[in-house]
N, CA, C, O and the ligand as a Tripos MOL2 file, in Angstrom:
@<TRIPOS>MOLECULE
protein
  309   307    78     0     0
PROTEIN
NO_CHARGES

@<TRIPOS>ATOM
      1 N          15.9640   52.5330 -248.8320 N.3       1 MET1
      2 CA         15.8510   53.4290 -249.9970 C.3       1 MET1
      3 C          14.5560   53.1280 -250.7530 C.2       1 MET1
      4 O          14.3690   52.0330 -251.2840 O.2       1 MET1
      5 N          13.6820   54.1070 -250.7900 N.am      2 SER2
      6 CA         12.3370   53.8920 -251.3360 C.3       2 SER2
      7 C          12.3350   53.4680 -252.7970 C.2       2 SER2
      8 O          11.5320   52.6270 -253.1990 O.2       2 SER2
      9 N          13.2350   54.0490 -253.5970 N.am      3 LEU3
     10 CA         13.2410   53.7280 -255.0230 C.3       3 LEU3
     11 C          13.4900   52.2390 -255.2240 C.2       3 LEU3
     12 O          12.8480   51.5960 -256.0540 O.2       3 LEU3
     13 N          14.4260   51.7020 -254.4580 N.am      4 GLN4
     14 CA         14.7430   50.2770 -254.5680 C.3       4 GLN4
     15 C          13.5580   49.4170 -254.1200 C.2       4 GLN4
     16 O          13.2850   48.3710 -254.7100 O.2       4 GLN4
     17 N          12.8640   49.8600 -253.0840 N.am      5 ILE5
     18 CA         11.6960   49.1110 -252.5950 C.3       5 ILE5
     19 C          10.6150   49.0690 -253.6740 C.2       5 ILE5
     20 O           9.9920   48.0320 -253.9060 O.2       5 ILE5
     21 N          10.4040   50.2040 -254.3260 N.am      6 ILE6
     22 CA          9.3980   50.2730 -255.3890 C.3       6 ILE6
     23 C           9.7980   49.3800 -256.5630 C.2       6 ILE6
     24 O           8.9780   48.6310 -257.0950 O.2       6 ILE6
     25 N          11.0570   49.4690 -256.9530 N.am      7 LYS7
     26 CA         11.5380   48.6230 -258.0600 C.3       7 LYS7
     27 C          11.3760   47.1480 -257.7330 C.2       7 LYS7
     28 O          10.8840   46.3710 -258.5520 O.2       7 LYS7
     29 N          11.7890   46.7680 -256.5370 N.am      8 ASP8
     30 CA         11.6900   45.3600 -256.1270 C.3       8 ASP8
     31 C          10.2420   44.9030 -256.0890 C.2       8 ASP8
     32 O           9.9260   43.7880 -256.5060 O.2       8 ASP8
     33 N           9.3590   45.7640 -255.5890 N.am      9 ALA9
     34 CA          7.9440   45.3960 -255.4770 C.3       9 ALA9
     35 C           7.3290   45.1840 -256.8590 C.2       9 ALA9
     36 O           6.5310   44.2690 -257.0580 O.2       9 ALA9
     37 N           7.7060   46.0350 -257.8080 N.am     10 ILE10
     38 CA          7.1510   45.8990 -259.1570 C.3      10 ILE10
     39 C           7.7510   44.6840 -259.8510 C.2      10 ILE10
     40 O           7.0360   43.9190 -260.4980 O.2      10 ILE10
     41 N           9.0540   44.5060 -259.7190 N.am     11 GLU11
     42 CA          9.6890   43.3360 -260.3330 C.3      11 GLU11
     43 C           9.1830   42.0310 -259.7200 C.2      11 GLU11
     44 O           9.0310   41.0230 -260.4110 O.2      11 GLU11
     45 N           8.9270   42.0680 -258.4230 N.am     12 GLY12
     46 CA          8.4470   40.8700 -257.7430 C.3      12 GLY12
     47 C           6.9370   40.7150 -257.8050 C.2      12 GLY12
     48 O           6.3680   39.8140 -257.1890 O.2      12 GLY12
     49 N           6.2920   41.6030 -258.5580 N.am     13 LYS13
     50 CA          4.8380   41.6140 -258.7220 C.3      13 LYS13
     51 C           4.0890   41.6970 -257.3910 C.2      13 LYS13
     52 O           3.0760   41.0320 -257.1740 O.2      13 LYS13
     53 N           4.6300   42.5380 -256.5140 N.am     14 LYS14
     54 CA          4.0050   42.7140 -255.2070 C.3      14 LYS14
     55 C           3.3320   44.0730 -255.0710 C.2      14 LYS14
     56 O           2.7360   44.3940 -254.0430 O.2      14 LYS14
     57 N           3.4450   44.8660 -256.1410 N.am     15 MET15
     58 CA          2.7460   46.1590 -256.1670 C.3      15 MET15
     59 C           1.4380   45.8930 -256.9060 C.2      15 MET15
     60 O           1.4400   45.6240 -258.1070 O.2      15 MET15
     61 N           0.3320   45.9680 -256.1870 N.am     16 ILE16
     62 CA         -0.9420   45.5390 -256.7600 C.3      16 ILE16
     63 C          -1.8610   46.7230 -257.0920 C.2      16 ILE16
     64 O          -2.0820   47.6170 -256.2750 O.2      16 ILE16
     65 N          -2.3770   46.6910 -258.3060 N.am     17 CYS17
     66 CA         -3.3170   47.7130 -258.7620 C.3      17 CYS17
     67 C          -4.6380   47.5620 -258.0000 C.2      17 CYS17
     68 O          -5.1930   46.4640 -257.9530 O.2      17 CYS17
     69 N          -5.1500   48.6450 -257.4030 N.am     18 PRO18
     70 CA         -6.3960   48.5400 -256.6300 C.3      18 PRO18
     71 C          -7.6320   48.3190 -257.5060 C.2      18 PRO18
     72 O          -8.6850   47.9210 -257.0080 O.2      18 PRO18
     73 N          -7.5030   48.5760 -258.7940 N.am     19 LYS19
     74 CA         -8.6690   48.4200 -259.6780 C.3      19 LYS19
     75 C          -8.8110   47.0030 -260.2000 C.2      19 LYS19
     76 O          -9.8620   46.3840 -260.0350 O.2      19 LYS19
     77 N          -7.7570   46.4770 -260.8330 N.am     20 CYS20
     78 CA         -7.8790   45.1500 -261.4490 C.3      20 CYS20
     79 C          -7.2250   44.0630 -260.6150 C.2      20 CYS20
     80 O          -7.3200   42.8810 -260.9450 O.2      20 CYS20
     81 N          -6.5550   44.4620 -259.5270 N.am     21 LYS21
     82 CA         -5.9130   43.4920 -258.6150 C.3      21 LYS21
     83 C          -4.7890   42.6960 -259.2460 C.2      21 LYS21
     84 O          -4.3950   41.6420 -258.7460 O.2      21 LYS21
     85 N          -4.2770   43.2140 -260.3550 N.am     22 LYS22
     86 CA         -3.1130   42.5790 -260.9630 C.3      22 LYS22
     87 C          -1.8740   43.3990 -260.5930 C.2      22 LYS22
     88 O          -1.9770   44.5080 -260.0680 O.2      22 LYS22
     89 N          -0.7200   42.8330 -260.8740 N.am     23 ALA23
     90 CA          0.5220   43.5120 -260.5300 C.3      23 ALA23
     91 C           0.7170   44.7710 -261.3780 C.2      23 ALA23
     92 O           0.5120   44.7600 -262.5920 O.2      23 ALA23
     93 N           1.1110   45.8370 -260.7180 N.am     24 VAL24
     94 CA          1.4190   47.0790 -261.4230 C.3      24 VAL24
     95 C           2.6640   46.8390 -262.2740 C.2      24 VAL24
     96 O           3.6330   46.2340 -261.8160 O.2      24 VAL24
     97 N           2.6270   47.3220 -263.5250 N.am     25 GLN25
     98 CA          3.7130   47.0480 -264.4600 C.3      25 GLN25
     99 C           4.8650   48.0450 -264.4150 C.2      25 GLN25
    100 O           6.0190   47.6870 -264.6500 O.2      25 GLN25
    101 N           4.5430   49.2870 -264.1130 N.am     26 LYS26
    102 CA          5.6300   50.2670 -264.1390 C.3      26 LYS26
    103 C           5.3570   51.4990 -263.2860 C.2      26 LYS26
    104 O           4.2620   51.6880 -262.7580 O.2      26 LYS26
    105 N           6.3770   52.3230 -263.1700 N.am     27 PHE27
    106 CA          6.2430   53.5660 -262.4200 C.3      27 PHE27
    107 C           7.0730   54.6220 -263.1340 C.2      27 PHE27
    108 O           7.9390   54.3180 -263.9550 O.2      27 PHE27
    109 N           6.7820   55.8630 -262.7960 N.am     28 GLU28
    110 CA          7.6170   56.9350 -263.3450 C.3      28 GLU28
    111 C           7.6610   58.1070 -262.3830 C.2      28 GLU28
    112 O           6.8960   58.1670 -261.4210 O.2      28 GLU28
    113 N           8.5550   59.0250 -262.6510 N.am     29 LYS29
    114 CA          8.6820   60.2730 -261.8950 C.3      29 LYS29
    115 C           8.8380   60.0820 -260.3960 C.2      29 LYS29
    116 O           8.1670   60.7360 -259.5980 O.2      29 LYS29
    117 N           9.7300   59.1800 -260.0280 N.am     30 PHE30
    118 CA         10.0200   59.0060 -258.6110 C.3      30 PHE30
    119 C          10.6860   60.2670 -258.0620 C.2      30 PHE30
    120 O          11.5740   60.8350 -258.6980 O.2      30 PHE30
    121 N          10.2520   60.6990 -256.8810 N.am     31 ALA31
    122 CA         10.8740   61.8630 -256.2510 C.3      31 ALA31
    123 C          10.8120   61.7500 -254.7380 C.2      31 ALA31
    124 O           9.7830   61.3960 -254.1620 O.2      31 ALA31
    125 N          11.9260   62.0540 -254.1150 N.am     32 GLU32
    126 CA         11.9210   62.1170 -252.6540 C.3      32 GLU32
    127 C          11.2800   63.4400 -252.2740 C.2      32 GLU32
    128 O          11.5220   64.4580 -252.9230 O.2      32 GLU32
    129 N          10.4780   63.4350 -251.2450 N.am     33 THR33
    130 CA          9.9150   64.6990 -250.7860 C.3      33 THR33
    131 C          10.6550   65.1060 -249.5180 C.2      33 THR33
    132 O          10.9610   64.2790 -248.6600 O.2      33 THR33
    133 N          10.9270   66.3800 -249.4250 N.am     34 ILE34
    134 CA         11.6610   66.8830 -248.2620 C.3      34 ILE34
    135 C          10.8200   67.9550 -247.5800 C.2      34 ILE34
    136 O          10.3490   68.8970 -248.2180 O.2      34 ILE34
    137 N          10.6450   67.7980 -246.3050 N.am     35 ASP35
    138 CA          9.9010   68.7950 -245.5490 C.3      35 ASP35
    139 C          10.8600   69.8730 -245.0620 C.2      35 ASP35
    140 O          11.8840   69.5730 -244.4470 O.2      35 ASP35
    141 N          10.5320   71.1010 -245.3350 N.am     36 ALA36
    142 CA         11.3320   72.2060 -244.8230 C.3      36 ALA36
    143 C          10.7220   72.6400 -243.4910 C.2      36 ALA36
    144 O           9.5240   72.9090 -243.4040 O.2      36 ALA36
    145 N          11.5350   72.7040 -242.4880 N.am     37 VAL37
    146 CA         11.0450   73.0690 -241.1610 C.3      37 VAL37
    147 C          11.7040   74.3800 -240.7390 C.2      37 VAL37
    148 O          12.9280   74.5100 -240.7670 O.2      37 VAL37
    149 N          10.8950   75.3280 -240.3560 N.am     38 ARG38
    150 CA         11.4280   76.6170 -239.9100 C.3      38 ARG38
    151 C          11.8170   76.5570 -238.4490 C.2      38 ARG38
    152 O          11.0340   76.1540 -237.5890 O.2      38 ARG38
    153 N          13.0320   76.9640 -238.1940 N.am     39 ASP39
    154 CA         13.5560   76.9500 -236.8370 C.3      39 ASP39
    155 C          14.0930   78.3470 -236.5830 C.2      39 ASP39
    156 O          15.2460   78.6390 -236.9020 O.2      39 ASP39
    157 N          13.2610   79.2170 -236.0090 N.am     40 GLY40
    158 CA         13.6580   80.6100 -235.8450 C.3      40 GLY40
    159 C          13.8550   81.2430 -237.2050 C.2      40 GLY40
    160 O          12.9550   81.2130 -238.0440 O.2      40 GLY40
    161 N          15.0250   81.8160 -237.4300 N.am     41 PHE41
    162 CA         15.2840   82.4510 -238.7100 C.3      41 PHE41
    163 C          15.9170   81.4900 -239.7100 C.2      41 PHE41
    164 O          16.0770   81.8050 -240.8890 O.2      41 PHE41
    165 N          16.2620   80.3410 -239.2190 N.am     42 ASN42
    166 CA         16.8700   79.3650 -240.1070 C.3      42 ASN42
    167 C          15.8190   78.4450 -240.6880 C.2      42 ASN42
    168 O          14.7890   78.1720 -240.0700 O.2      42 ASN42
    169 N          16.0940   77.9860 -241.8590 N.am     43 VAL43
    170 CA         15.2230   76.9660 -242.4280 C.3      43 VAL43
    171 C          16.0380   75.6850 -242.5070 C.2      43 VAL43
    172 O          17.0550   75.6140 -243.1970 O.2      43 VAL43
    173 N          15.5740   74.6910 -241.7950 N.am     44 GLN44
    174 CA         16.2750   73.4180 -241.8410 C.3      44 GLN44
    175 C          15.5130   72.4810 -242.7480 C.2      44 GLN44
    176 O          14.2860   72.3930 -242.6980 O.2      44 GLN44
    177 N          16.2460   71.8040 -243.5540 N.am     45 GLU45
    178 CA         15.5910   70.8070 -244.3890 C.3      45 GLU45
    179 C          15.6940   69.4550 -243.7030 C.2      45 GLU45
    180 O          16.7790   69.0040 -243.3370 O.2      45 GLU45
    181 N          14.5910   68.8480 -243.5440 N.am     46 ILE46
    182 CA         14.5770   67.5540 -242.8690 C.3      46 ILE46
    183 C          14.0150   66.5100 -243.8200 C.2      46 ILE46
    184 O          12.9450   66.6780 -244.4050 O.2      46 ILE46
    185 N          14.7430   65.4640 -243.9480 N.am     47 ASP47
    186 CA         14.2730   64.3780 -244.8080 C.3      47 ASP47
    187 C          13.1150   63.6800 -244.1140 C.2      47 ASP47
    188 O          13.2810   63.0940 -243.0440 O.2      47 ASP47
    189 N          11.9800   63.7440 -244.7110 N.am     48 SER48
    190 CA         10.7950   63.1500 -244.1050 C.3      48 SER48
    191 C          10.6890   61.6620 -244.4150 C.2      48 SER48
    192 O           9.7820   60.9870 -243.9300 O.2      48 SER48
    193 N          11.6080   61.1550 -245.2160 N.am     49 HIS49
    194 CA         11.5800   59.7610 -245.6520 C.3      49 HIS49
    195 C          10.3730   59.4540 -246.5220 C.2      49 HIS49
    196 O          10.0620   58.2920 -246.7830 O.2      49 HIS49
    197 N           9.7120   60.4820 -246.9580 N.am     50 ALA50
    198 CA          8.5760   60.2540 -247.8530 C.3      50 ALA50
    199 C           9.0770   60.3650 -249.2820 C.2      50 ALA50
    200 O          10.0660   61.0430 -249.5650 O.2      50 ALA50
    201 N           8.3840   59.6960 -250.1600 N.am     51 SER51
    202 CA          8.7250   59.8190 -251.5570 C.3      51 SER51
    203 C           7.4480   59.6620 -252.3560 C.2      51 SER51
    204 O           6.4880   59.0260 -251.9220 O.2      51 SER51
    205 N           7.4650   60.2500 -253.5140 N.am     52 ARG52
    206 CA          6.2720   60.2670 -254.3430 C.3      52 ARG52
    207 C           6.5880   59.6130 -255.6670 C.2      52 ARG52
    208 O           7.6790   59.7720 -256.2150 O.2      52 ARG52
    209 N           5.6330   58.8890 -256.1640 N.am     53 VAL53
    210 CA          5.8760   58.1830 -257.4070 C.3      53 VAL53
    211 C           4.5570   58.0660 -258.1730 C.2      53 VAL53
    212 O           3.4830   58.0220 -257.5730 O.2      53 VAL53
    213 N           4.6480   58.0180 -259.4700 N.am     54 THR54
    214 CA          3.4680   57.7500 -260.2840 C.3      54 THR54
    215 C           3.4620   56.2720 -260.6190 C.2      54 THR54
    216 O           4.3710   55.7710 -261.2820 O.2      54 THR54
    217 N           2.4310   55.5740 -260.1580 N.am     55 LEU55
    218 CA          2.2920   54.1440 -260.4440 C.3      55 LEU55
    219 C           1.3790   53.9860 -261.6440 C.2      55 LEU55
    220 O           0.3450   54.6470 -261.7460 O.2      55 LEU55
    221 N           1.7670   53.1110 -262.5450 N.am     56 ILE56
    222 CA          0.9860   52.8740 -263.7560 C.3      56 ILE56
    223 C           0.6760   51.3920 -263.8390 C.2      56 ILE56
    224 O           1.5820   50.5620 -263.9110 O.2      56 ILE56
    225 N          -0.5980   51.0660 -263.8280 N.am     57 CYS57
    226 CA         -1.0010   49.6610 -263.8480 C.3      57 CYS57
    227 C          -0.4160   48.9570 -265.0710 C.2      57 CYS57
    228 O           0.3320   47.9890 -264.9310 O.2      57 CYS57
    229 N          -0.7500   49.4340 -266.2530 N.am     58 GLY58
    230 CA         -0.1650   48.8720 -267.4740 C.3      58 GLY58
    231 C          -0.7320   47.5440 -267.9330 C.2      58 GLY58
    232 O          -0.2770   46.9970 -268.9370 O.2      58 GLY58
    233 N          -1.7200   47.0100 -267.2190 N.am     59 ASN59
    234 CA         -2.3370   45.7610 -267.6630 C.3      59 ASN59
    235 C          -3.4370   46.0460 -268.6750 C.2      59 ASN59
    236 O          -3.9460   47.1640 -268.7440 O.2      59 ASN59
    237 N          -3.8050   45.0400 -269.4590 N.am     60 ASP60
    238 CA         -4.8350   45.2040 -270.4840 C.3      60 ASP60
    239 C          -6.1270   45.7050 -269.8680 C.2      60 ASP60
    240 O          -6.5180   45.2750 -268.7830 O.2      60 ASP60
    241 N          -6.7760   46.6020 -270.5570 N.am     61 ASP61
    242 CA         -8.0860   47.1040 -270.1410 C.3      61 ASP61
    243 C          -8.0870   47.8440 -268.8040 C.2      61 ASP61
    244 O          -9.1540   48.0760 -268.2360 O.2      61 ASP61
    245 N          -6.9520   48.2050 -268.3070 N.am     62 CYS62
    246 CA         -6.9240   48.9430 -267.0500 C.3      62 CYS62
    247 C          -6.1050   50.2060 -267.2310 C.2      62 CYS62
    248 O          -4.9330   50.1620 -267.6050 O.2      62 CYS62
    249 N          -6.7460   51.3300 -266.9580 N.am     63 ALA63
    250 CA         -6.0730   52.6130 -267.1710 C.3      63 ALA63
    251 C          -5.6450   53.2510 -265.8550 C.2      63 ALA63
    252 O          -5.3670   54.4480 -265.7980 O.2      63 ALA63
    253 N          -5.5960   52.4430 -264.8000 N.am     64 TRP64
    254 CA         -5.2690   53.0000 -263.4930 C.3      64 TRP64
    255 C          -3.8620   53.5860 -263.4590 C.2      64 TRP64
    256 O          -2.8930   52.9720 -263.9060 O.2      64 TRP64
    257 N          -3.7900   54.7670 -262.9260 N.am     65 LYS65
    258 CA         -2.5260   55.4870 -262.8170 C.3      65 LYS65
    259 C          -2.6810   56.4310 -261.6460 C.2      65 LYS65
    260 O          -3.6950   57.1210 -261.5460 O.2      65 LYS65
    261 N          -1.7170   56.4810 -260.7690 N.am     66 GLU66
    262 CA         -1.8690   57.3640 -259.6220 C.3      66 GLU66
    263 C          -0.5360   57.9130 -259.1650 C.2      66 GLU66
    264 O           0.4590   57.1930 -259.0770 O.2      66 GLU66
    265 N          -0.5350   59.2200 -258.8720 N.am     67 ARG67
    266 CA          0.6440   59.8450 -258.2880 C.3      67 ARG67
    267 C           0.4150   59.8480 -256.7880 C.2      67 ARG67
    268 O          -0.5470   60.4490 -256.3110 O.2      67 ARG67
    269 N           1.2690   59.1980 -256.0510 N.am     68 THR68
    270 CA          0.9790   59.0180 -254.6360 C.3      68 THR68
    271 C           2.2090   59.0110 -253.7520 C.2      68 THR68
    272 O           3.3050   58.6550 -254.1850 O.2      68 THR68
    273 N           2.0110   59.4080 -252.5200 N.am     69 GLU69
    274 CA          3.0370   59.2650 -251.4920 C.3      69 GLU69
    275 C           2.8080   57.9810 -250.7240 C.2      69 GLU69
    276 O           3.6650   57.5290 -249.9640 O.2      69 GLU69
    277 N           1.6330   57.3990 -250.9340 N.am     70 TYR70
    278 CA          1.2460   56.2410 -250.1240 C.3      70 TYR70
    279 C           1.3520   54.9360 -250.9000 C.2      70 TYR70
    280 O           0.5250   54.0350 -250.7640 O.2      70 TYR70
    281 N           2.4040   54.8660 -251.7220 N.am     71 TRP71
    282 CA          2.6100   53.6860 -252.5600 C.3      71 TRP71
    283 C           2.8020   52.4180 -251.7360 C.2      71 TRP71
    284 O           2.5370   51.3180 -252.2180 O.2      71 TRP71
    285 N           3.2620   52.5670 -250.4960 N.am     72 GLU72
    286 CA          3.4590   51.3790 -249.6450 C.3      72 GLU72
    287 C           2.1530   50.6150 -249.4330 C.2      72 GLU72
    288 O           2.1510   49.4010 -249.2270 O.2      72 GLU72
    289 N           1.0410   51.3560 -249.4890 N.am     73 ASN73
    290 CA         -0.2710   50.7300 -249.2980 C.3      73 ASN73
    291 C          -0.6180   49.7180 -250.3900 C.2      73 ASN73
    292 O          -1.4740   48.8530 -250.2040 O.2      73 ASN73
    293 N           0.0680   49.8430 -251.5390 N.am     74 TYR74
    294 CA         -0.2470   48.9530 -252.6550 C.3      74 TYR74
    295 C           0.6680   47.7360 -252.7090 C.2      74 TYR74
    296 O           0.5140   46.8660 -253.5660 O.2      74 TYR74
    297 N           1.6160   47.6860 -251.7900 N.am     75 ILE75
    298 CA          2.5320   46.5360 -251.7710 C.3      75 ILE75
    299 C           1.9710   45.4500 -250.8650 C.2      75 ILE75
    300 O           1.5860   45.7020 -249.7240 O.2      75 ILE75
    301 N           1.9370   44.2320 -251.4060 N.am     76 VAL76
    302 CA          1.4700   43.1130 -250.5970 C.3      76 VAL76
    303 C           2.6590   42.2140 -250.2510 C.2      76 VAL76
    304 O           3.6740   42.2300 -250.9480 O.2      76 VAL76
    305 N           2.5400   41.4570 -249.2120 N.am     77 ASP77
    306 CA          3.6150   40.5330 -248.8320 C.3      77 ASP77
    307 C           3.5020   39.2160 -249.5590 C.2      77 ASP77
    308 O           4.3270   38.3260 -249.3550 O.2      77 ASP77
    309 ZN         -5.0510   47.7630 -263.0070 Zn       78 ZN78
@<TRIPOS>BOND
     1     1     2 1
     2     2     3 1
     3     3     4 2
     4     3     5 am
     5     5     6 1
     6     6     7 1
     7     7     8 2
     8     7     9 am
     9     9    10 1
    10    10    11 1
    11    11    12 2
    12    11    13 am
    13    13    14 1
    14    14    15 1
    15    15    16 2
    16    15    17 am
    17    17    18 1
    18    18    19 1
    19    19    20 2
    20    19    21 am
    21    21    22 1
    22    22    23 1
    23    23    24 2
    24    23    25 am
    25    25    26 1
    26    26    27 1
    27    27    28 2
    28    27    29 am
    29    29    30 1
    30    30    31 1
    31    31    32 2
    32    31    33 am
    33    33    34 1
    34    34    35 1
    35    35    36 2
    36    35    37 am
    37    37    38 1
    38    38    39 1
    39    39    40 2
    40    39    41 am
    41    41    42 1
    42    42    43 1
    43    43    44 2
    44    43    45 am
    45    45    46 1
    46    46    47 1
    47    47    48 2
    48    47    49 am
    49    49    50 1
    50    50    51 1
    51    51    52 2
    52    51    53 am
    53    53    54 1
    54    54    55 1
    55    55    56 2
    56    55    57 am
    57    57    58 1
    58    58    59 1
    59    59    60 2
    60    59    61 am
    61    61    62 1
    62    62    63 1
    63    63    64 2
    64    63    65 am
    65    65    66 1
    66    66    67 1
    67    67    68 2
    68    67    69 am
    69    69    70 1
    70    70    71 1
    71    71    72 2
    72    71    73 am
    73    73    74 1
    74    74    75 1
    75    75    76 2
    76    75    77 am
    77    77    78 1
    78    78    79 1
    79    79    80 2
    80    79    81 am
    81    81    82 1
    82    82    83 1
    83    83    84 2
    84    83    85 am
    85    85    86 1
    86    86    87 1
    87    87    88 2
    88    87    89 am
    89    89    90 1
    90    90    91 1
    91    91    92 2
    92    91    93 am
    93    93    94 1
    94    94    95 1
    95    95    96 2
    96    95    97 am
    97    97    98 1
    98    98    99 1
    99    99   100 2
   100    99   101 am
   101   101   102 1
   102   102   103 1
   103   103   104 2
   104   103   105 am
   105   105   106 1
   106   106   107 1
   107   107   108 2
   108   107   109 am
   109   109   110 1
   110   110   111 1
   111   111   112 2
   112   111   113 am
   113   113   114 1
   114   114   115 1
   115   115   116 2
   116   115   117 am
   117   117   118 1
   118   118   119 1
   119   119   120 2
   120   119   121 am
   121   121   122 1
   122   122   123 1
   123   123   124 2
   124   123   125 am
   125   125   126 1
   126   126   127 1
   127   127   128 2
   128   127   129 am
   129   129   130 1
   130   130   131 1
   131   131   132 2
   132   131   133 am
   133   133   134 1
   134   134   135 1
   135   135   136 2
   136   135   137 am
   137   137   138 1
   138   138   139 1
   139   139   140 2
   140   139   141 am
   141   141   142 1
   142   142   143 1
   143   143   144 2
   144   143   145 am
   145   145   146 1
   146   146   147 1
   147   147   148 2
   148   147   149 am
   149   149   150 1
   150   150   151 1
   151   151   152 2
   152   151   153 am
   153   153   154 1
   154   154   155 1
   155   155   156 2
   156   155   157 am
   157   157   158 1
   158   158   159 1
   159   159   160 2
   160   159   161 am
   161   161   162 1
   162   162   163 1
   163   163   164 2
   164   163   165 am
   165   165   166 1
   166   166   167 1
   167   167   168 2
   168   167   169 am
   169   169   170 1
   170   170   171 1
   171   171   172 2
   172   171   173 am
   173   173   174 1
   174   174   175 1
   175   175   176 2
   176   175   177 am
   177   177   178 1
   178   178   179 1
   179   179   180 2
   180   179   181 am
   181   181   182 1
   182   182   183 1
   183   183   184 2
   184   183   185 am
   185   185   186 1
   186   186   187 1
   187   187   188 2
   188   187   189 am
   189   189   190 1
   190   190   191 1
   191   191   192 2
   192   191   193 am
   193   193   194 1
   194   194   195 1
   195   195   196 2
   196   195   197 am
   197   197   198 1
   198   198   199 1
   199   199   200 2
   200   199   201 am
   201   201   202 1
   202   202   203 1
   203   203   204 2
   204   203   205 am
   205   205   206 1
   206   206   207 1
   207   207   208 2
   208   207   209 am
   209   209   210 1
   210   210   211 1
   211   211   212 2
   212   211   213 am
   213   213   214 1
   214   214   215 1
   215   215   216 2
   216   215   217 am
   217   217   218 1
   218   218   219 1
   219   219   220 2
   220   219   221 am
   221   221   222 1
   222   222   223 1
   223   223   224 2
   224   223   225 am
   225   225   226 1
   226   226   227 1
   227   227   228 2
   228   227   229 am
   229   229   230 1
   230   230   231 1
   231   231   232 2
   232   231   233 am
   233   233   234 1
   234   234   235 1
   235   235   236 2
   236   235   237 am
   237   237   238 1
   238   238   239 1
   239   239   240 2
   240   239   241 am
   241   241   242 1
   242   242   243 1
   243   243   244 2
   244   243   245 am
   245   245   246 1
   246   246   247 1
   247   247   248 2
   248   247   249 am
   249   249   250 1
   250   250   251 1
   251   251   252 2
   252   251   253 am
   253   253   254 1
   254   254   255 1
   255   255   256 2
   256   255   257 am
   257   257   258 1
   258   258   259 1
   259   259   260 2
   260   259   261 am
   261   261   262 1
   262   262   263 1
   263   263   264 2
   264   263   265 am
   265   265   266 1
   266   266   267 1
   267   267   268 2
   268   267   269 am
   269   269   270 1
   270   270   271 1
   271   271   272 2
   272   271   273 am
   273   273   274 1
   274   274   275 1
   275   275   276 2
   276   275   277 am
   277   277   278 1
   278   278   279 1
   279   279   280 2
   280   279   281 am
   281   281   282 1
   282   282   283 1
   283   283   284 2
   284   283   285 am
   285   285   286 1
   286   286   287 1
   287   287   288 2
   288   287   289 am
   289   289   290 1
   290   290   291 1
   291   291   292 2
   292   291   293 am
   293   293   294 1
   294   294   295 1
   295   295   296 2
   296   295   297 am
   297   297   298 1
   298   298   299 1
   299   299   300 2
   300   299   301 am
   301   301   302 1
   302   302   303 1
   303   303   304 2
   304   303   305 am
   305   305   306 1
   306   306   307 1
   307   307   308 2
@<TRIPOS>SUBSTRUCTURE
     1 MET1         2 RESIDUE 1 A MET
     2 SER2         6 RESIDUE 1 A SER
     3 LEU3        10 RESIDUE 1 A LEU
     4 GLN4        14 RESIDUE 1 A GLN
     5 ILE5        18 RESIDUE 1 A ILE
     6 ILE6        22 RESIDUE 1 A ILE
     7 LYS7        26 RESIDUE 1 A LYS
     8 ASP8        30 RESIDUE 1 A ASP
     9 ALA9        34 RESIDUE 1 A ALA
    10 ILE10       38 RESIDUE 1 A ILE
    11 GLU11       42 RESIDUE 1 A GLU
    12 GLY12       46 RESIDUE 1 A GLY
    13 LYS13       50 RESIDUE 1 A LYS
    14 LYS14       54 RESIDUE 1 A LYS
    15 MET15       58 RESIDUE 1 A MET
    16 ILE16       62 RESIDUE 1 A ILE
    17 CYS17       66 RESIDUE 1 A CYS
    18 PRO18       70 RESIDUE 1 A PRO
    19 LYS19       74 RESIDUE 1 A LYS
    20 CYS20       78 RESIDUE 1 A CYS
    21 LYS21       82 RESIDUE 1 A LYS
    22 LYS22       86 RESIDUE 1 A LYS
    23 ALA23       90 RESIDUE 1 A ALA
    24 VAL24       94 RESIDUE 1 A VAL
    25 GLN25       98 RESIDUE 1 A GLN
    26 LYS26      102 RESIDUE 1 A LYS
    27 PHE27      106 RESIDUE 1 A PHE
    28 GLU28      110 RESIDUE 1 A GLU
    29 LYS29      114 RESIDUE 1 A LYS
    30 PHE30      118 RESIDUE 1 A PHE
    31 ALA31      122 RESIDUE 1 A ALA
    32 GLU32      126 RESIDUE 1 A GLU
    33 THR33      130 RESIDUE 1 A THR
    34 ILE34      134 RESIDUE 1 A ILE
    35 ASP35      138 RESIDUE 1 A ASP
    36 ALA36      142 RESIDUE 1 A ALA
    37 VAL37      146 RESIDUE 1 A VAL
    38 ARG38      150 RESIDUE 1 A ARG
    39 ASP39      154 RESIDUE 1 A ASP
    40 GLY40      158 RESIDUE 1 A GLY
    41 PHE41      162 RESIDUE 1 A PHE
    42 ASN42      166 RESIDUE 1 A ASN
    43 VAL43      170 RESIDUE 1 A VAL
    44 GLN44      174 RESIDUE 1 A GLN
    45 GLU45      178 RESIDUE 1 A GLU
    46 ILE46      182 RESIDUE 1 A ILE
    47 ASP47      186 RESIDUE 1 A ASP
    48 SER48      190 RESIDUE 1 A SER
    49 HIS49      194 RESIDUE 1 A HIS
    50 ALA50      198 RESIDUE 1 A ALA
    51 SER51      202 RESIDUE 1 A SER
    52 ARG52      206 RESIDUE 1 A ARG
    53 VAL53      210 RESIDUE 1 A VAL
    54 THR54      214 RESIDUE 1 A THR
    55 LEU55      218 RESIDUE 1 A LEU
    56 ILE56      222 RESIDUE 1 A ILE
    57 CYS57      226 RESIDUE 1 A CYS
    58 GLY58      230 RESIDUE 1 A GLY
    59 ASN59      234 RESIDUE 1 A ASN
    60 ASP60      238 RESIDUE 1 A ASP
    61 ASP61      242 RESIDUE 1 A ASP
    62 CYS62      246 RESIDUE 1 A CYS
    63 ALA63      250 RESIDUE 1 A ALA
    64 TRP64      254 RESIDUE 1 A TRP
    65 LYS65      258 RESIDUE 1 A LYS
    66 GLU66      262 RESIDUE 1 A GLU
    67 ARG67      266 RESIDUE 1 A ARG
    68 THR68      270 RESIDUE 1 A THR
    69 GLU69      274 RESIDUE 1 A GLU
    70 TYR70      278 RESIDUE 1 A TYR
    71 TRP71      282 RESIDUE 1 A TRP
    72 GLU72      286 RESIDUE 1 A GLU
    73 ASN73      290 RESIDUE 1 A ASN
    74 TYR74      294 RESIDUE 1 A TYR
    75 ILE75      298 RESIDUE 1 A ILE
    76 VAL76      302 RESIDUE 1 A VAL
    77 ASP77      306 RESIDUE 1 A ASP
    78 ZN78       309 GROUP 0 **** ****
C-alpha cells in the first residue's frame, strides 16, 4: 500500500529532498491513480499501482515541493 510506504518513509526520514538533501517533513493530497483501459466497447478500470502525492520538504530555507508519481525515487534505504 503506497500510502503506508510514504508515511513510513517520511517518519523514518528516508524520504529525501533533492534540493537540501534533508528528510522531507510532510506530504499532502495522496491519490491512487487508475488507468482506464478500453476493451472493445467496455471500459475496464485497471489499477496501475501508481499513486501521486505532493511532497513538501518543510525544512528551514527550503521551499521544495513537488507533486509526483515518482516519489519512490526520493526514498533511500
Ligand atoms: Zn529541502
